[in-house]
C-alpha positions as CSV (number, residue, x, y, z in Angstrom):
1,M,-19.0,-24.1,2.2
2,G,-20.8,-22.4,-0.4
3,N,-21.3,-25.4,-1.9
4,E,-24.3,-26.7,0.0
5,M,-27.2,-25.2,-2.6
6,S,-27.4,-26.3,-6.5
7,S,-26.4,-23.6,-8.7
8,P,-29.3,-20.1,-8.0
9,A,-30.6,-18.7,-11.7
10,P,-29.4,-15.8,-12.4
11,Q,-31.9,-12.6,-11.3
12,I,-31.2,-9.7,-13.2
13,Q,-32.6,-7.1,-11.3
14,K,-31.6,-3.2,-11.8
15,F,-30.0,-0.9,-9.4
16,K,-29.7,2.4,-10.0
17,T,-25.6,2.3,-9.2
18,V,-25.5,-0.3,-12.2
19,R,-25.3,1.1,-15.7
20,D,-25.7,-2.9,-17.1
21,P,-27.2,-4.9,-14.6
22,A,-27.4,-7.8,-17.2
23,A,-23.3,-7.1,-18.3
24,D,-22.7,-7.2,-14.9
25,A,-21.2,-10.3,-13.6
26,H,-22.4,-10.4,-10.5
27,I,-25.8,-9.6,-11.4
28,N,-25.8,-12.0,-14.5
29,G,-24.3,-15.4,-12.3
30,D,-21.1,-15.3,-14.9
31,Y,-19.0,-14.5,-11.0
32,Y,-21.0,-17.4,-9.5
33,K,-20.0,-19.8,-12.4
34,K,-16.3,-19.4,-11.9
35,N,-16.4,-18.0,-8.2
36,P,-18.8,-21.1,-7.4
37,T,-17.6,-21.1,-3.1
38,W,-18.0,-16.9,-3.5
39,H,-14.8,-17.3,-1.9
40,V,-16.3,-18.7,2.1
41,E,-13.1,-20.6,2.7
42,Y,-11.4,-16.8,3.3
43,S,-14.1,-15.9,6.1
44,P,-12.9,-17.3,8.7
45,W,-9.5,-15.8,8.3
46,K,-11.3,-12.4,7.2
47,A,-13.1,-12.8,10.4
48,Q,-10.8,-13.2,13.0
49,T,-8.6,-10.2,11.3
50,I,-11.2,-7.9,11.4
51,H,-12.4,-9.2,15.3
52,D,-8.7,-8.7,16.4
53,F,-7.9,-5.1,15.1
54,L,-11.6,-4.1,16.0
55,N,-10.3,-5.5,19.8
56,R,-7.0,-3.5,19.4
57,R,-8.8,-0.3,18.9
58,G,-11.3,-1.0,21.7
59,L,-14.0,-0.9,18.8
60,K,-17.2,-2.7,20.4
61,P,-19.8,-1.8,17.9
62,K,-23.4,-3.7,18.7
63,T,-24.9,-3.4,14.5
64,I,-22.6,-4.3,11.9
65,A,-23.7,-4.1,8.5
66,D,-21.6,-6.1,5.6
67,V,-21.8,-4.2,1.9
68,G,-21.1,-6.6,-0.8
69,C,-21.3,-9.3,2.1
70,G,-21.5,-12.4,-1.0
71,A,-22.1,-15.1,0.5
72,G,-22.7,-14.0,4.3
73,E,-19.8,-16.3,5.6
74,V,-17.6,-13.4,7.4
75,L,-20.6,-12.2,8.9
76,A,-21.7,-15.5,10.0
77,Q,-18.1,-15.8,10.9
78,L,-18.0,-12.9,13.1
79,Q,-21.1,-13.6,14.6
80,K,-19.3,-16.1,16.1
81,R,-16.8,-14.1,18.2
82,M,-19.0,-11.1,19.0
83,P,-21.3,-10.4,21.9
84,A,-24.4,-12.5,21.8
85,D,-26.4,-9.4,21.4
86,C,-24.5,-8.0,18.2
87,R,-26.9,-7.1,15.5
88,F,-25.4,-8.1,11.6
89,S,-26.7,-7.2,8.5
90,G,-25.8,-8.2,5.1
91,F,-26.3,-6.7,1.4
92,D,-25.3,-7.4,-2.0
93,V,-26.9,-6.9,-5.5
94,A,-25.7,-10.5,-6.0
95,A,-28.9,-12.9,-6.1
96,P,-26.8,-16.0,-6.0
97,A,-25.1,-14.6,-3.3
98,I,-27.8,-13.3,-1.1
99,A,-29.2,-17.0,-2.0
100,M,-26.3,-19.1,-0.1
101,A,-26.5,-15.8,2.5
102,K,-29.6,-16.6,3.7
103,T,-28.8,-20.0,4.5
104,R,-26.8,-18.3,7.2
105,E,-29.7,-15.9,9.1
106,N,-31.0,-15.9,12.2
107,E,-32.5,-13.9,15.0
108,N,-29.2,-11.5,14.8
109,L,-28.3,-12.1,11.1
110,K,-29.8,-10.8,8.5
111,F,-29.1,-10.3,4.6
112,Q,-30.8,-8.1,1.2
113,L,-30.6,-8.4,-2.1
114,A,-30.2,-4.4,-2.5
115,D,-27.4,-1.9,-3.6
116,L,-27.3,0.2,-0.2
117,C,-26.9,3.3,-1.5
118,E,-30.2,2.9,-2.9
119,I,-32.6,2.0,0.0
120,E,-33.3,3.5,4.0
121,T,-31.4,2.2,6.8
122,P,-30.7,3.0,10.9
123,R,-27.3,4.1,10.9
124,F,-24.4,1.6,11.8
125,D,-21.9,1.8,14.5
126,L,-19.3,0.0,11.8
127,L,-19.8,-0.7,7.8
128,M,-17.5,-3.2,6.3
129,A,-16.8,-3.2,2.5
130,L,-14.3,-6.0,2.2
131,E,-12.5,-6.3,-1.5
132,V,-15.7,-4.0,-2.6
133,I,-14.5,-0.8,-4.3
134,D,-12.5,-2.6,-6.7
135,H,-15.3,-4.0,-8.5
136,V,-17.3,-1.5,-8.4
137,E,-17.6,1.0,-12.0
138,D,-18.2,4.4,-9.7
139,Y,-16.0,3.5,-6.8
140,I,-15.8,7.0,-5.5
141,G,-19.4,7.9,-5.5
142,F,-19.4,4.6,-3.8
143,A,-17.6,5.4,-0.7
144,R,-19.0,9.1,-0.8
145,A,-22.4,7.5,-0.5
146,V,-21.9,4.8,2.2
147,K,-19.8,7.5,4.2
148,N,-22.9,9.0,6.5
149,R,-24.1,5.0,6.6
150,A,-22.1,4.3,9.6
151,E,-20.1,5.9,12.8
152,W,-16.8,3.9,11.7
153,K,-16.0,2.0,8.4
154,Y,-14.1,-0.8,7.5
155,F,-12.7,-1.0,3.7
156,S,-10.3,-4.0,2.7
157,F,-8.5,-3.6,-0.4
158,S,-6.8,-6.5,-2.9
159,L,-3.5,-4.5,-3.5
160,D,-3.1,-5.6,-7.4
161,I,-0.6,-3.0,-8.2
162,S,2.7,-4.5,-8.1
163,V,6.0,-4.7,-8.9
164,Q,5.3,-8.4,-9.7
165,S,1.9,-7.8,-11.0
166,A,3.4,-5.0,-13.3
167,I,6.2,-7.5,-14.8
168,R,4.0,-10.6,-15.2
169,G,2.2,-10.4,-18.8
170,G,-1.6,-10.2,-17.9
171,A,-2.1,-10.3,-14.6
172,F,-4.2,-7.3,-14.4
173,T,-6.5,-9.2,-17.3
174,Q,-6.6,-12.2,-15.3
175,R,-8.2,-10.0,-12.2
176,R,-10.8,-8.5,-14.6
177,K,-11.5,-11.8,-16.4
178,V,-11.9,-14.0,-13.1
179,H,-12.5,-11.8,-10.3
180,S,-13.8,-8.8,-12.2
181,H,-11.7,-6.4,-10.8
182,L,-12.7,-3.0,-12.4
183,H,-10.2,-1.3,-10.2
184,H,-6.1,-2.1,-9.5
185,F,-5.1,-0.4,-6.5
186,N,-1.9,-0.4,-4.3
187,Q,-1.5,0.9,-0.9
188,Q,-1.6,4.8,-1.8
189,T,-3.8,5.1,-4.6
190,A,-6.2,2.8,-1.8
191,L,-5.7,5.6,0.5
192,G,-6.0,8.7,-1.6
193,T,-9.1,7.3,-3.0
194,L,-11.0,6.9,0.2
195,E,-9.3,10.8,1.6
196,Y,-10.4,12.0,-2.0
197,A,-14.3,11.1,-0.9
198,G,-13.6,12.8,2.2
199,Y,-13.3,9.7,5.1
200,E,-10.4,10.5,7.9
201,I,-8.1,7.6,8.0
202,V,-7.7,6.6,11.5
203,D,-5.5,3.4,11.1
204,W,-4.5,0.8,8.2
205,F,-2.6,-2.0,7.9
206,Y,-1.1,-4.8,5.8
207,A,-2.4,-8.7,5.9
208,P,-1.1,-11.6,4.3
209,P,-3.2,-13.6,2.5
210,G,-6.0,-15.9,4.6
211,V,-5.6,-19.5,2.2
212,S,-2.4,-20.1,0.5
213,G,-4.1,-22.6,-2.4
214,S,-1.6,-23.2,-5.0
215,M,1.6,-24.7,-4.1
216,K,3.9,-21.8,-6.0
217,A,1.9,-19.7,-3.4
218,K,2.7,-21.7,-0.1
219,L,6.2,-22.5,-1.8
220,A,6.6,-18.4,-1.2
221,R,5.0,-17.7,1.9
222,P,8.2,-18.5,4.4
223,I,10.3,-16.0,1.5
224,R,7.8,-13.2,1.8
225,N,7.0,-13.5,5.3
226,A,10.4,-13.3,6.1
227,L,11.0,-10.5,3.6
228,F,7.7,-8.4,4.8
229,A,9.2,-8.5,8.3
230,L,12.3,-6.7,7.2
231,S,10.2,-4.0,5.5
232,P,6.5,-4.6,4.8
233,D,6.6,-2.0,2.5
234,L,9.1,-2.5,0.1
235,T,7.7,-6.4,0.1
236,V,4.2,-5.3,-0.8
237,R,4.8,-2.8,-3.1
238,T,7.8,-5.6,-5.1
239,L,6.0,-9.1,-4.5
240,G,2.5,-8.1,-4.1
241,G,-0.5,-11.3,-2.2
242,Y,-1.3,-8.6,0.4
243,S,-4.4,-7.0,1.3
244,L,-4.7,-3.7,2.8
245,Q,-7.0,-3.1,5.8
246,V,-8.3,0.2,6.7
247,L,-10.4,2.0,9.4
248,A,-12.1,5.3,8.4
249,R,-14.4,7.7,9.6
């Protein structure tokens, strides 16, 4: 999935929260060129992780928004796991991503090329921002702007900062070049960012990589998992490779 369309022509649209749309990789088409699937291969794992967590917390949202929804496959996968009357809305500033997402629409699943911070919407039961904050120039302003758009907020952060990434030359530059990460987080700075923006942290957990692409990553995974079972915090801080999943209000 994700390759079902030819490369959409970039649509340079102005948004108040994006200072220079023509230079933004998501808007000018550069991100699509480097990541043509828009990471849909991770979507079933992400949707299952979110669904399992909502069940553990006893949360049954009827309206769910995904800000920075990308190609929309996370919402499409989540819809398969939720009650039939649940309604889903996806928003993104990237025209190529929304063009892909539109192919996934149905009666209760809709996508819009828009910055959620700029438009009026009904208040959602749950708003998700999955590995979005690290792409946003004014990330604290973004966090504050979406806070009152839903009762519950679910964030995920790529934990780029670790001992391994700090000593590996070019790790952060690569994340910016390929994945357009403007900011890099560890567990403390991610939670601290949300608290600074006025959120109450309700729960959080580390999630392992959903897909091991390279042979090197696959060989390292059993070792990483064994160490994580012994000491989650130390493993994440040292080796990296995990994401932080956060439920907030």
